LOKOL-541272 format. One record per residue: residue in one letter; x, y, z of N, C-alpha, C, CB in turn. Coordinates in steps of 0.2 Angstrom, whole numbers, plus 2048, in hexadecimal, padded with zeros to 3 digits. Glycine has a CB too. Layout:
BEGIN
AXYZXYZXYZXYZ ...
END
This chain:
BEGIN
X651CDAAB164FCD3AB4648CD2AB4651CD1ABA X646CCDAAF63ECCCAAD63BCC7AB263DCCAAA4 X636CCAAB6632CC7ABC62CCC5ABA631CCBAC1 X62ACC5AB3623CC4AB2623CBBAB2622CC6AA9 X61DCB9AB361CCB3AB261ACB0AAB616CB1AB6 X61CCACAA8619CAAAA0617CA4AA261ECABA9A X610CA6A9C60CCA1A9C60EC9AA99605CA5A99 X60DC94A9A610C8EA9760CC8FA9060FC87A9C X60FC8BA8B60CC8DA85606C88A84612C8EA7E X602C88A7F5FDC83A7E5FFC7DA7D5F9C85A79 X605C7CA7A606C75A7860BC73A7D609C74A71 X60EC74A8260FC73A8A60AC71A8D612C78A8D X606C75A8E600C72A915FCC6BA8F5FBC76A91 X5FBC6BA875F8C65A845FFC5FA875F7C66A7B X604C60A84608C5BA86608C59A8E60EC5EA84 X609C5EA91609C5CA9B602C58A9C607C64AA2 X5FDC5BA9A5F8C55A9A5F6C51A975F4C55A99 X5F9C50A915F8C49A8E5FDC43A915F9C4AA87 X602C46A94607C42A98604C3FA9E60EC47A9A X601C45AA05FCC44AA85F8C3FAA95F7C4AAAB X5F5C3FAA25EFC39A9F5F1C33A9D5EBC3BA99 X5F6C32A9C5FAC2CA9B5FCC28AA2600C2DA96 X5FCC2DAA75FEC2BAAD605C2DAB05FDC24AAD X608C30AAD60FC32AAF60FC36AB4612C35AA9 X611C36ABA612C3BABF614C42ABD618C38AC4 X610C47AC1614C4EABF61BC4DAC0611C55AC5 X61FC4BAC4627C4BAC3629C4AABD62BC47AC7 X627C45ABA629C3FAB5627C44AAD623C36AB7 X621C47AAF61FC4CAA9622C52AA8619C4CAA7 X624C55AAD629C5CAAC630C59AA962AC60AB5 X633C53AAC639C51AAA639C51AA263BC4CAAD X632C4DAA0632C4BA99631C51A9562CC46A98 X62DC54A9662CC5BA93633C60A94626C5FA97 X636C60A9B63DC65A9A63AC6BA9D640C66A92 X634C6BAA1631C71AA3635C72AAB628C70AA3 X634C79AAB637C7DAB1633C7AAB7637C87AB1 X636C7AABD630C79AC262BC7CAC4632C79AC7 X62AC83AC3626C89AC4620C87ABD62BC8FAC3 X623C85AB861FC84AB261AC7FAB4622C83AAC X61EC79AB661BC72AB6615C72ABD623C6CAB8 X616C76AC1612C78AC660DC7DAC5615C79ACC X60DC7FAC0606C84ABD603C7EAB8609C8DAB8 X606C7AAB4602C75AB15FEC71AB4606C71AAE X602C6EAB85FEC6AABE5F9C6CAC2602C68AC3 X5F9C73AC35F3C75AC55EDC76AC05F3C79AC8 X5F0C79ABB5EAC79AB45E7C71AB35EDC7CAAB X5EBC6DAB45EAC66AB45E4C63AB75F0C62AB7 X5E5C65ABD5E1C64AC45DBC68AC35E6C67ACB X5DCC6EAC05D6C72AC25CFC70ABC5D9C7CAC2 X5C9C6EABE5C4C6CABA5BEC70ABA5C3C65ABC X5BBC72AB65B6C76AB85AEC73ABC5B5C7AAB3 X5ADC75AC15A9C73AC55ABC6FACA5A4C70AC3 X5B3C6EACA5B5C6CAD05B6C64ACF5B1C6FAD5 X5B5C62AC95B5C5AAC85B9C57ACC5B7C57AC3 X5B9C50ACD5BDC4AACF5C4C4AACB5B8C44ACD X5C9C4AACF5D2C49ACE5D1C44AC65D7C42AD7 X5D3C46AC15D3C41ABA5D8C3BABC5D6C46AB3 X5DDC3DABF5E1C36AC05E0C30AC75E8C39AC1 X5D9C31AC85D8C2DACE5D3C29ACB5D6C31AD5 X5D4C22ACB5D0C1EAC85C8C1DACA5D3C19AC9 X5C3C1DAC65BDC1EAC85BAC1BACF5B9C1CAC2 X5BCC14ACE5BBC11AD45BDC14ADA5BDC0CAD5 X5C3C16ADA5C5C1AAE15C1C20AE35CBC1DAE2 X5BDC24ADF5B8C28AE05B1C25AE25B9C2BADA X5B1C20AE15A9C1CAE35A9C1AAEA5A8C14ADE X5A8C1FAEF5A9C1DAF65A5C17AF75A7C22AFB X59DC18AF4597C15AF5599C0EAF2590C19AF1 X59BC0CAED59DC06AEB5A3C02AEF5A0C07AE5 X5A6C06AF15ABC01AF65A8C01AFB5B1C02AF8 X5A5C04AFF5A1C02B0659CBFCB0359CC09B0A X598BFDAFF594BF6AFD598BF0AFB590BF8AF5 X59EBEFAF85A1BE9AF65A3BE9AFE5A7BEAAEF X5A7BEBB025AABEBB095A3BE8B0D5ADBF2B0C X59EBEAB0C598BE8B10596BDFB0E591BEDB0E X597BDFB08596BD8B0559CBD3B05594BD8AFD X5A2BD5B0A5A7BD0B0B5ADBD3B075A4BC9B08 X5AEBDBB035B4BDAB015B5BDAAFB5B8BD6B02 X5BBBDAAF75BDBDAAF15C0BD5AF05BFBDEAEE X5BFBD1AED5C5BC9AEC5CABCBAEB5C4BC4AE6 X5CFBC6AEF5D5BC7AEE5D9BBFAEB5D7BCAAF4 X5DDBC1AE65E1BBCAE25E6BBBAE65E2BBFADA X5E6BB2AE65EBBAFAEA5F2BB2AE65EBBA7AEB X5F9BB2AE95FDBB4AE7601BAEAE3600BB8AEC X603BB1ADE608BACADA60EBA9ADA609BAEAD4 X60EBA4ADB615BA0ADD618B9EAD7613B99AE3 X620B9DAD5621B9BAD2627B96AD2621B9EAD0 
END
């Protein structure tokens, strides 16, 4: 029985990252590539790891800008569009 952990191929890693940057959540990226759960978990860990511990690449930039949100809320908040009626 082979119990060694196999490294994901560079092609699988690049394909996984491309799908994640396109907005696919981890379970759908795993299914699209037909990856084993353990492999997908490793690829997600690699995808989230950034030199210097930078911000999550999948989080919108405005969501990382707490000072901007505080400033907008202090000025009355963000505009809301009325619900569109048909």
